[in-house]
VMD Tcl script that draws the C-alpha trace (Angstrom):
set ca {
  {0.00 0.00 0.00}
  {1.09 3.55 -0.68}
  {1.44 6.15 2.03}
  {0.01 9.62 1.51}
  {0.43 12.96 3.23}
  {-2.45 15.26 4.06}
  {-2.26 18.72 5.63}
  {-4.65 20.60 7.91}
  {-4.28 24.26 8.94}
  {-5.51 25.35 12.36}
  {-5.55 29.14 12.64}
  {-7.35 32.14 14.04}
  {-5.86 31.86 17.53}
  {-4.86 34.93 19.51}
  {-2.28 33.76 22.04}
  {-0.12 35.65 24.56}
  {3.00 34.34 26.28}
  {6.45 35.36 27.40}
  {9.93 33.86 27.33}
  {10.79 34.65 30.94}
  {14.36 33.35 30.60}
  {15.11 35.71 27.67}
  {16.43 38.51 29.90}
  {18.40 39.92 26.94}
  {15.27 40.36 24.81}
  {11.89 42.05 24.75}
  {10.48 38.51 24.45}
  {10.71 38.31 28.24}
  {7.56 40.46 28.35}
  {4.02 39.28 27.70}
  {3.29 39.59 24.00}
  {0.85 38.00 21.64}
  {0.53 36.65 18.14}
  {-2.03 35.32 15.73}
  {-0.96 31.68 16.03}
  {-1.32 29.16 13.24}
  {-0.50 25.45 13.07}
  {0.09 23.37 9.95}
  {-0.34 19.68 10.79}
  {0.82 17.09 8.26}
  {-0.56 13.57 8.55}
  {0.87 10.43 6.96}
  {-0.83 7.13 6.37}
  {-2.67 4.80 4.07}
  {-5.96 5.84 2.50}
  {-9.22 4.97 4.22}
  {-12.14 3.31 2.44}
  {-13.19 6.89 1.56}
  {-9.76 7.54 -0.01}
  {-8.78 9.98 2.73}
  {-5.66 9.99 4.85}
  {-7.43 11.83 7.65}
  {-11.10 12.69 8.10}
  {-10.87 16.38 9.04}
  {-14.58 16.35 9.86}
  {-13.78 14.09 12.81}
  {-11.92 16.94 14.56}
  {-15.21 18.34 15.83}
  {-16.42 14.94 17.07}
  {-13.18 13.83 18.70}
  {-12.56 17.17 20.44}
  {-9.42 18.24 18.57}
  {-10.99 21.44 17.21}
  {-12.39 22.42 20.62}
  {-9.15 21.63 22.42}
  {-7.07 23.71 20.02}
  {-9.36 26.67 20.71}
  {-9.23 25.99 24.45}
  {-5.43 26.02 24.42}
  {-4.66 28.84 22.01}
  {-7.65 31.14 21.41}
  {-7.53 34.30 23.56}
  {-5.31 32.58 26.10}
  {-2.15 33.37 28.01}
  {0.29 30.47 28.07}
  {2.92 30.39 30.79}
  {5.79 27.98 31.36}
  {5.41 25.80 34.43}
  {8.79 27.04 35.70}
  {7.96 30.75 35.25}
  {8.83 32.46 38.57}
  {5.71 34.63 38.19}
  {3.32 31.70 37.72}
  {1.49 32.49 40.97}
  {0.85 36.03 39.67}
  {-0.59 34.63 36.44}
  {-2.77 32.26 38.48}
  {-4.15 35.26 40.39}
  {-4.94 37.04 37.13}
  {-6.76 33.92 35.98}
  {-8.71 33.68 39.25}
  {-9.80 37.30 38.72}
  {-10.97 36.34 35.22}
  {-8.47 38.72 33.61}
  {-6.74 36.03 31.56}
  {-7.46 32.49 30.40}
  {-4.34 30.79 31.75}
  {-2.80 27.68 30.25}
  {0.38 26.19 31.70}
  {2.79 24.11 29.61}
  {6.30 22.78 30.20}
  {7.61 25.59 28.00}
  {6.47 28.33 25.62}
  {7.31 29.42 22.08}
  {6.82 27.99 18.61}
  {8.99 24.95 19.25}
  {7.18 23.99 22.45}
  {3.72 24.72 21.02}
  {4.47 22.59 17.95}
  {5.59 19.72 20.18}
  {2.48 20.02 22.35}
  {0.14 20.01 19.33}
  {2.01 17.07 17.78}
  {1.66 14.94 20.91}
  {-1.97 15.87 21.51}
  {-3.26 15.30 17.98}
  {-1.07 12.29 17.22}
  {-2.33 10.39 20.28}
  {-5.96 10.86 19.24}
  {-5.52 10.22 15.50}
  {-3.28 7.18 15.95}
  {-5.78 5.54 18.32}
  {-8.83 6.57 16.29}
  {-7.41 5.11 13.07}
  {-5.98 2.04 14.81}
  {-2.48 3.01 13.71}
  {-3.32 3.71 10.06}
  {-2.53 7.44 10.39}
  {-0.08 9.44 12.44}
  {1.09 13.02 12.56}
  {4.25 13.49 10.51}
  {5.04 17.11 11.43}
  {3.56 20.17 13.08}
  {4.62 23.64 12.01}
  {3.76 26.52 14.34}
  {3.70 30.13 13.10}
  {3.81 33.32 15.17}
  {1.82 35.72 13.04}
  {1.86 35.67 9.27}
  {5.53 36.30 8.56}
  {7.22 35.89 11.93}
  {8.98 32.94 13.51}
  {7.96 29.40 12.78}
  {9.12 26.04 14.05}
  {8.59 22.53 12.79}
  {8.37 19.58 15.15}
  {9.12 16.16 13.72}
  {9.96 13.33 16.12}
  {13.17 11.44 15.59}
  {12.66 8.00 14.09}
  {14.65 5.07 15.37}
}
mol new
graphics top color blue
foreach p $ca { graphics top sphere $p radius 0.5 }
foreach p [lrange $ca 0 end-1] q [lrange $ca 1 end] { graphics top cylinder $p $q radius 0.2 }
display resetview
């Protein structure tokens, strides 16, 4: 059987974060971007001749979870020394706080890869997996591609 690639764009997310360790840069301050993710799937075709049924993203919660994580949210690293301050802002309903093990395009791409791949791989019984995730900060700014190492 032949393997095919298929690509889905997730965009329209307004996300704020800061690189607290970047003391040499303005990136240490809270700033936001219009985030976009390009997810590439690889696998054999289904009986419908699709690699991935994008319509399933509503049913399986992927679409909702992407919005929950990235749409009008503030994402903070779990080791940010000001995390308690961000938690207070969230308690006061001033921000929608999300905490990850790190922030930035590279970390967001890794997070999205792991989240979507787990669901798709199980849902398709191993027929499809995520090949890469590319994360964009704004239209022309930084991007990062996450592709796991193969053994």
